[in-house]
N, C-alpha and C positions, 0 to 999 in steps of 0.2 A: 430482444432487448428493451429496457425500458428507456422511455425518452425523457429528457430533462425534468419536465411537467410531472410524467407518471413515477418519477423517481421521488420529486418531492412530495408527492402525497403519499406514496408507499411509505415514507420514512416516519420514525419517530415523531410525534407532534411536536415539540420544541425543544428537545436537547439531541446533543450528538449521541451516536451509537459508536461505541468501541470494542474491537475484540483483540484480544491477546493471544499469541499462539509463540510456544517457545519450543527449542530444540532441546532444553534440558541442560543446557552449557550453564556451569556455574561462573561466577567472578567475585572478586574481592569488592566489597561494598563502596569503597574508597576510590577504585579506578573507574576513570571514566569512559562511557562505552562510545563506539564510533558508530555513525550512522550513515545509511543512506535512506533518502526519504522521497517518495515517488508521490507526484502529487497529480492528480487528475481534475483540471480547471471544470467548472460547471458552463458548458456552451450550449446555447440555444440551438435546439434540435438534436443533440448529440446523444447517444445511447450507450448504457453502462448495462452489463448483465452481472447484477451482484452475486446472485447465486453461483455461476460458473467461477466468479472471481474468487469467492472464499473457498468453495469446495475443490477446484482444480487449479487456478493459475496461483494462488500463494503457496499452496504445499509444494507446487512445482519450483517456484523460487527460492522457498526455503531450503529446499534440498539441494539445489544448484548451487546456492551462494553459501550454504553453511551459516546463515545468520543464527545467532544466539536466540533472537526473539524478534517478534515481529508484532507492531501495533496497528491495528487498522481503526482509521478515526472516518466515519461515514458523515458526509455534510447532511445537515437537515435545516429546512426554512424556519427562519426566526420571524414569526407572524407572517405578513406577505413578504418578505424579504428571502430570495432564493439563497444557497449556501454559495460562498464563492467558489468551493472545490466538492466535487461528488464523493471523492474518496482519496486520503492519505495513508499512505502505507509507510510505517516508520520503521524500518528494519534495524536492529542493533547488531554489532559485532564487537568481539572481544577486544579487538586491538586493530590498527589500521591495516596489517599485514593480513589479518583475515578477511577484512573487507575486500583488499587488494586480490587474496587468491579468489575470493568468491566471483569477483568480477572477471577475472582472467578465464574462469572455467570455461572451455570451450561451449558447454551446455547452455550458456547464456544467450548464443543464437536462438536456442529453442524457446526460453523465456521472453526475450523480445519478440520472436514471430507470435508467441500465443496471445500477445496484447489485442491483435485484430479479432481475437475469437471472442472478445468480451465487451470491447469498446473502440468507437472511432476518434475517440479523445488522445491527441498526443500529450503526452504526460511531460512535466517537468522533473527533473532529477535534482535533488539537492544533497550532496554530502555533509555531514555536520559530526556533532559530538554532543553525548549529553551525559550528565552526571547520574 
């Protein structure tokens, strides 16, 4: 796992890195998407295995929750200022019902348990909607 300092050094120099993964589900352009946002605060001494997160955890979460799309936002330093968050995952769902069904999936226990494999940071979770 990378330490907070190693993470900052290994990240892009001064811009946030983002990745988008989609399940291929389509939606009408005018319908707002419901989102589940998972934020990993940058904490001194905390570790975050970015390779495992991208290659294993995110595909597992997408499969279990049935999200239409995920946008990953990697925090990077701005000059000498460390980012407030190591990572933000913005999962999008076609409807509130789709989000609820994903969260009700019994396999969500596996997704939650998997967090300990890539970080010791306790994430903050926020529901929202985006246009």
